[in-house]
C-alpha positions, 0 to 999 in steps of 0.5 A: 259085685260079688254074686252073693250081693247081687242074689242079697239084692235081688232077695230084697226086690231089686229087678236084674236090671238094677242090680246089673246097673249098680254093679256096674257103676260100682266098678267104675266109681269104687276106688280098688286097693290099687288105686288108693295105693297109688294116691298115697304114693302120689301125696308122700312124693308131693309131700316129700317135695314141699319139704324139701323146698321149705328146707330150700327155703329155710336155708336160703333165708338164712344165708340173707340173713346172715349176710345182712347182719355182717353186712350191718357189722362191717359198717357199724364198726 
């Protein structure tokens, strides 16, 4: 919490102890820009992994369907 914000809270009627407690709480609970960037990076990695898994399943399914169709045609002819 900035000094200016602390003075404004004290001017509004907060005690020094209340301002300090609020400042400590905000320091421990508020997300920093770095925290948000790290979270964004982790989400991008997870989305990328999910896309890769989906593509693998799609090509696997296509391969199995193609094999089944070839087998069915061979059995019918």
